[in-house]
C-alpha positions as CSV (number, residue, x, y, z in Angstrom):
1,M,-33.9,20.4,-20.9
2,S,-30.4,19.5,-22.0
3,V,-28.0,18.1,-19.5
4,H,-24.3,18.6,-19.8
5,V,-22.4,15.4,-19.0
6,Q,-18.8,15.9,-17.8
7,S,-16.3,13.8,-19.6
8,S,-14.7,11.2,-17.5
9,K,-11.3,11.8,-16.1
10,I,-8.4,10.5,-18.1
11,T,-6.4,7.8,-16.2
12,T,-3.5,5.4,-17.0
13,Q,-6.2,2.9,-18.0
14,T,-7.6,5.4,-20.5
15,I,-4.1,5.9,-22.0
16,R,-3.6,2.2,-22.3
17,Q,-7.0,1.7,-23.9
18,K,-6.1,4.5,-26.5
19,V,-2.9,2.7,-27.3
20,D,-4.7,-0.6,-27.8
21,A,-7.3,1.1,-30.0
22,G,-4.7,3.0,-32.1
23,E,-6.1,6.4,-30.9
24,K,-3.7,9.3,-30.7
25,I,-2.9,10.8,-27.3
26,T,-2.5,14.5,-26.7
27,M,-0.3,16.1,-24.1
28,L,0.7,19.7,-23.4
29,T,2.7,21.3,-20.6
30,S,0.9,23.6,-18.1
31,Y,2.2,25.5,-15.1
32,D,-0.7,27.5,-13.7
33,F,-4.5,27.3,-13.0
34,T,-5.7,29.8,-15.6
35,L,-4.1,28.3,-18.7
36,A,-4.5,24.8,-17.5
37,R,-8.2,25.3,-17.2
38,L,-8.4,26.5,-20.8
39,V,-6.3,23.6,-22.1
40,D,-8.3,21.1,-20.0
41,E,-11.6,22.5,-21.4
42,A,-10.3,22.2,-24.9
43,G,-10.0,18.5,-24.5
44,I,-6.4,17.6,-23.9
45,D,-5.7,14.1,-22.6
46,V,-2.6,14.9,-20.4
47,L,-1.4,18.0,-18.7
48,L,2.4,17.7,-18.0
49,V,3.7,20.0,-15.3
50,G,7.2,19.9,-16.8
51,D,10.5,20.9,-15.2
52,S,10.5,23.1,-18.3
53,A,8.9,25.5,-15.8
54,S,12.5,26.3,-14.9
55,N,12.8,27.9,-18.3
56,V,9.3,29.1,-19.0
57,V,8.2,30.3,-15.6
58,C,11.5,31.0,-13.8
59,G,13.7,32.2,-16.8
60,N,16.5,29.8,-16.2
61,Q,18.6,28.6,-19.1
62,Y,18.3,24.9,-18.0
63,T,15.8,22.7,-16.2
64,L,18.3,21.8,-13.5
65,P,17.6,24.5,-10.9
66,I,13.9,23.9,-10.2
67,T,13.1,22.2,-6.9
68,V,10.6,19.6,-5.6
69,D,8.8,22.3,-3.6
70,E,8.5,24.6,-6.7
71,M,7.2,21.7,-8.8
72,I,4.6,20.9,-6.1
73,F,3.5,24.5,-5.9
74,L,2.9,24.8,-9.6
75,T,1.2,21.4,-9.9
76,K,-1.4,22.2,-7.3
77,G,-2.9,25.0,-9.5
78,V,-2.9,22.7,-12.5
79,V,-4.6,19.9,-10.6
80,R,-7.4,22.3,-9.5
81,A,-8.0,23.1,-13.2
82,A,-7.9,19.6,-14.5
83,H,-11.4,18.1,-14.5
84,H,-10.8,15.9,-17.6
85,A,-7.1,15.6,-18.2
86,M,-4.6,13.4,-16.4
87,V,-1.9,15.5,-14.6
88,V,1.7,14.3,-14.8
89,I,4.5,15.9,-12.8
90,D,8.2,15.9,-13.6
91,M,10.5,14.7,-10.9
92,P,13.2,17.4,-11.0
93,F,16.9,16.9,-11.2
94,G,18.3,15.6,-7.9
95,S,15.0,14.2,-6.6
96,Y,15.5,10.6,-7.8
97,Q,19.2,10.2,-8.7
98,V,20.7,9.7,-5.2
99,N,19.0,6.4,-4.4
100,K,15.7,4.6,-4.9
101,E,14.6,5.2,-1.3
102,E,14.9,8.9,-1.6
103,A,13.3,8.8,-5.0
104,V,10.2,6.9,-3.7
105,Y,10.0,9.4,-0.8
106,N,10.0,12.3,-3.2
107,A,7.5,10.7,-5.6
108,I,5.1,10.0,-2.7
109,R,5.4,13.5,-1.4
110,M,4.9,15.0,-4.9
111,L,1.8,12.9,-5.5
112,K,0.3,13.5,-2.1
113,E,1.0,17.2,-1.8
114,S,0.2,18.2,-5.4
115,G,-2.7,15.9,-6.1
116,C,-1.2,14.8,-9.5
117,D,-1.9,11.4,-11.1
118,A,1.6,10.3,-12.1
119,V,5.3,11.2,-12.1
120,K,7.8,11.4,-15.0
121,L,11.5,10.5,-14.8
122,E,14.3,10.9,-17.3
123,G,16.6,7.9,-18.0
124,G,16.8,4.3,-19.1
125,E,18.2,1.1,-17.6
126,E,20.4,3.0,-15.1
127,I,17.2,4.2,-13.3
128,L,15.2,1.0,-13.8
129,P,15.5,-0.1,-10.1
130,T,14.2,3.3,-9.0
131,V,11.3,3.2,-11.5
132,K,10.3,-0.3,-10.3
133,H,10.4,0.9,-6.7
134,I,8.2,3.9,-7.4
135,L,5.7,1.6,-9.3
136,Q,5.7,-0.8,-6.4
137,A,4.6,2.1,-4.2
138,G,1.5,2.4,-6.4
139,I,2.6,5.5,-8.3
140,P,2.2,5.5,-12.1
141,V,5.3,6.4,-14.0
142,C,5.9,8.0,-17.4
143,A,9.5,7.4,-18.7
144,H,11.5,9.9,-20.8
145,L,14.2,8.8,-23.3
146,G,16.2,10.4,-26.1
147,L,17.1,14.0,-25.4
148,T,16.9,14.2,-21.6
149,P,17.3,17.9,-20.7
150,Q,18.4,17.1,-17.1
151,S,21.5,15.5,-18.6
152,V,22.4,18.6,-20.7
153,N,25.8,18.9,-19.0
154,Q,26.6,15.3,-19.8
155,F,25.5,15.6,-23.5
156,G,26.9,19.1,-23.9
157,S,24.0,20.2,-26.2
158,F,20.4,19.8,-27.1
159,S,21.1,18.1,-30.4
160,L,19.4,15.2,-31.9
161,R,19.9,11.9,-30.0
162,A,20.3,8.3,-31.0
163,K,21.6,9.0,-34.5
164,E,24.2,6.3,-34.2
165,E,23.4,2.6,-34.1
166,A,24.8,2.0,-30.6
167,E,22.7,4.7,-29.0
168,A,19.6,3.8,-31.0
169,D,19.9,0.2,-29.8
170,K,20.3,1.3,-26.2
171,L,17.3,3.5,-26.5
172,L,15.2,0.7,-27.9
173,H,16.4,-1.6,-25.2
174,D,15.7,1.0,-22.5
175,A,12.2,1.6,-23.8
176,V,11.3,-2.1,-23.7
177,L,12.6,-2.4,-20.1
178,M,10.5,0.6,-19.0
179,A,7.4,-0.8,-20.7
180,Q,8.0,-4.3,-19.2
181,A,8.4,-2.7,-15.7
182,G,5.0,-1.2,-16.0
183,C,5.4,2.4,-17.2
184,F,2.2,3.6,-18.9
185,A,3.9,5.9,-21.3
186,I,7.4,7.0,-22.6
187,V,8.2,10.4,-23.8
188,L,10.6,10.2,-26.8
189,E,12.3,13.5,-27.3
190,K,14.3,14.6,-30.4
191,I,15.2,11.2,-31.9
192,P,14.9,10.0,-35.6
193,A,11.3,9.4,-36.6
194,A,12.2,5.9,-37.9
195,L,13.6,4.9,-34.4
196,A,10.5,6.4,-32.7
197,Q,8.3,4.2,-34.9
198,K,10.4,1.2,-34.0
199,V,10.1,1.9,-30.3
200,T,6.4,2.4,-30.5
201,Q,5.9,-1.0,-32.1
202,A,8.3,-2.6,-29.6
203,V,6.3,-1.4,-26.5
204,L,2.9,-1.9,-28.0
205,P,2.6,-5.5,-26.5
206,Y,2.9,-3.9,-23.1
207,H,0.1,-1.4,-23.7
208,C,2.6,1.4,-23.3
209,A,2.2,4.7,-25.1
210,T,5.0,6.7,-26.8
211,I,4.6,10.4,-26.7
212,G,6.8,12.2,-29.2
213,I,8.4,15.6,-29.2
214,G,10.6,16.0,-32.3
215,A,10.2,12.2,-32.9
216,G,7.9,12.1,-35.9
217,N,4.2,11.3,-36.3
218,Q,4.3,7.5,-35.8
219,T,4.3,7.7,-32.0
220,S,1.2,7.1,-29.9
221,G,0.8,10.8,-29.2
222,Q,2.5,14.2,-29.1
223,V,3.6,16.7,-26.5
224,L,4.7,20.3,-26.8
225,V,5.5,23.1,-24.4
226,L,2.3,25.2,-24.2
227,H,4.1,28.5,-24.4
228,D,6.0,27.4,-27.4
229,M,3.0,26.1,-29.5
230,L,1.1,29.3,-28.6
231,G,3.8,31.5,-30.0
232,L,4.6,33.1,-26.7
233,N,8.3,32.2,-26.8
234,E,9.5,34.0,-29.8
235,G,13.2,33.0,-29.6
236,F,12.7,29.3,-29.6
237,K,12.1,27.8,-33.1
238,P,13.3,24.2,-33.4
239,K,12.3,22.2,-36.5
240,F,9.8,20.1,-34.6
241,L,7.8,23.1,-33.3
242,R,4.6,24.3,-34.9
243,H,3.1,27.6,-33.8
244,F,-0.7,27.0,-33.5
245,A,-1.1,30.7,-32.5
246,H,1.1,33.8,-32.4
247,L,0.1,35.2,-29.0
248,A,3.3,37.1,-28.3
249,E,2.2,39.7,-30.9
250,E,-1.3,39.7,-29.4
251,V,-0.1,40.2,-25.8
252,K,2.4,42.9,-26.7
253,G,-0.3,44.7,-28.7
254,A,-2.8,44.5,-25.9
255,V,-0.3,45.9,-23.4
256,E,0.7,48.7,-25.7
257,N,-3.0,49.6,-26.1
258,Y,-3.4,49.5,-22.3
259,V,-0.4,51.8,-21.8
260,H,-1.7,54.3,-24.3
261,A,-5.2,54.3,-22.9
262,V,-3.9,54.9,-19.4
263,E,-1.5,57.6,-20.5
264,D,-4.1,59.5,-22.6
265,G,-6.8,59.2,-19.8
266,S,-9.3,57.2,-21.9
267,F,-9.1,54.3,-19.4
268,P,-11.1,53.9,-17.3
269,N,-14.0,55.7,-19.0
270,E,-17.4,56.6,-17.3
271,N,-18.7,53.1,-17.8
272,E,-15.7,51.6,-16.2
273,Q,-15.9,53.4,-12.8
274,Y,-18.2,53.3,-9.8
C-alpha cells in the first residue's frame, strides 16, 4: 500500500536554505481559495496576496484604493488553500506610512486575522525603522524595491526604474539595509537585469532572497501576477511577461458554449436533471 506524504510547509527558513543552496524560488499572486489551491498543489513556493488585487479583483487602475480589511478577507481564502506554499500578504497603501506604531498594529492584525506567514512592504531606507519594528514584533518581512506601484503618483509612470547611476546606487544601498535588518526576501520590480544580479550578490551573505519581476534571470527567484501569466488579462503585455497559458480564449469560448446550450435547450439534458 502506497502512502502519500504531504510536502512540508514552506517557511522563511526554507527560503533562506534555498538561497544558500542556489535553488530557484517560485512565487505567484493569488487572491481566492479555488485558484490558490490549484497553484499550491502545482508546487509553488510562495503565494503572494498582492495589493494587485486592487487591479485584478476590484478593477481599479492602481493598487492604492485597496484596504487592510479587503486584503485580510482575500488572504483568508488563500491561507485555507495553502498546505505547502508560504503565504505573504501585501500591506496596502496607508497601512504603514503614517508611523511605525500604526504599521506594527496593522501588520499584527493582518497576520492574526488572515493566518498568513509574512507581510510585504514597498520602500527602502525611508521605511527601515518601520521594517525593524515589524521584525521585532516577530513578523517576517519581504521588502519591495524598484518599481513600487504604491508610489505611482510620485513616479508618474510604471516605467523602468534605477536606470541612472544615482537611483541604482540607492536601490543597492536600500537592499543591503533591508537584508541586514532581517528581511527574508526582497522583490525587485522592473529594474535592469545587471543591477538585479548585483543586488542578489550583495544580499547573499545575509541569506536573503531576491524575487524578480522584470528584473532578469539572475535573481533568487521569480514572481508574476497569476492572471497575467495565465493569459486572463489580455490587455497587459509588458516585455517581462510570458503567457504560460491563454485562458481568456478558453473562458470566453466556454461561456459562449454555455450560452448557446441554454438558449437552444440542450442544457441541461436528461442525464443532467433529477
